[in-house]
N, C-alpha and C positions, 0 to 999 in steps of 0.2 A: 832947379829941380823941385824945390819946395813949392814954387809958384805953379808948376805944372800939376803937381798932386792936388793943390788947392783948387785949381781950375777944373780938373777932372772930378773932384769931389763935389764941387758946386754943380757941375753939369749932371752928374748922376742923381744928386738930391733933387734938382729941378725936374728931371725926367720922372723920378718916382712920385713927386708931389703932383705933377701934372697928370699922372695916370690914375690917381686915387679919386674915387667918387666924392663929390661934395654933397653931404647929406644934411638936409634941413629938418629939424624936429617939428612935429605938429604943434601948433600954438593955439588953435581954436578950441572951442568948448564942445566936446563930443561925448558920446555915451561911454562912461567908464565903469558903470555898474548896470545891473539889469534894469530894463525899462519896465515900469509897473503901471498897470491900468486896471481900474475897477469897472465892471459892467453891471447894470441892474438885472441883466438877463440871467436865466438859470444856466447852470454848468453845461448841460447837454446841448443847449442851443449855441452857446459860445464855442464849445468843443467842435461842433459841426461847422460853424462859421470859419474857425481857424483852419480846419482841414480843407474846406472849400477854397479859402484864400490861397493856401499853398498850391492847390491844384490849378487854380486860375493863373497863378504867377509861374507855373511850370517848375516848382520847387519840389523835388522828390523827398520823401520821408524815409529815414533809416530806422528810427525807433518810434513806435506809437504804443503807449501804454495808458489806456483810459483810466485804469484803476489808480495809478499814481498821478495821472494828469500830465504825463510827460510826452512831449513831441520833440524829436531831434531830427533835423534834416540831414540828407546826404551832403557831402561836400558840394557846394553850389558855386558855380562860376558867377563872378560879379564883373566880368570884363565890360559889360554894357551898362553897369550901374555903379561905377566908381568915379571918383573925382580926385584931382591932385590939389593939395593945398599950397597956394603960393601967396606970399605976403599975408598970411593969416586967414585967407578965405578960400573955400573950395571953388574950383573952376566951374563946377556944375552944381548949383545949389540943391537940386532934387536928387542927387546921387545917394545911394544907400550906404556907401562906404567912402571914406576919405583916406587918401594916402599922402605920405610926406613927399616933398619935392626933392628930387635928386638930380644932379648933373654929373656927367662923366665925360671927360675929354671935351668939355665945352658944350655938350649937347644935353638937352632936357630928356630925361629918361621916362619911358612909359613901360609899365610892366607887361610881360607877355602872358602872365597868368595871375589871376586874382580869385581866390577861393575863400570860402568860410562856411560855417555851419550854424544854423539857427537852433537855439535851445529854448523851448517854450514850456512853461509850467502853468497849467490851468487848475484852479481849485476854488471851492466855495469860500466866500468871505463871510464875515460875521453878520452882515445885514441880509443874507440870503441871496445875494448876487454872486458874481464870479470875479475872482482876482486872477490876473494873468501877468506872469513875469516873462519877459522876452530878452534874450541875451545872444549876441553874436560872438561865437567862439572860433578859435583856430583860424584866424585870418592869415592867409598864406599868399603874399603878393611878391612877385620877383621877376627879374629879367636875368636870363642866362646867356653867357657868351661862351661858345665852344672854343677850345684851344686852336690856335692857328700856328703857323710857322714862327710868328714873331711874338705871340702873346700866350699867356697861360689861360686855362679855363677859369671863368669867373662867374659867380652868381651874386647878384646884388639884391638884397632883401629890403622891401619897403615896410615901413611901420604903418599899420592901418587901424582905423576905428570906425565904429558905426556912427552915422550922422543922426540917427533917430528917425529918419524919414520912413523906413519900412515899418518900424515899430508904430509910427503914427498912422500908417495905412491900416495896420491891424486894429489899433485903438478905434479908428473911425468905423471900421468894418463891423466891430462887435457891439457898438453902442446902440 
């Protein structure tokens, strides 16, 4: 009888472990603080360029306050601009966001939604040019499984970081 309980326990534990997602942490060097760039151009010129760039990239703006130099975008989809890091390297080097690698039931997972918000601060610097701080906030990347007859509802959340590529586009655009 004791052997039967041991066998059942091992089977249940194996089943539970096999159903848990295997999550790999991000190991690359990504943006973990606001990206900062100086431009010799005056504030008004840089401000207009940043607004134009968001318009060209199809990124909607939620808050725009020229007095404080603050621009905050709407929640923006990055489904076409994300990469998965596997073995310490992003699968798409030009992606704006990198997500950690997750497997579930032996399958590589891909998120069904990837969102984030850009927060940009534009202000005059000490040399008469313009200083810009760019930060990606509220990264929301996940895959959701609905409840079925045999499984519970499950949401798996990815860890995400900015790769610095979009920030580099802004830096090049305003110089």
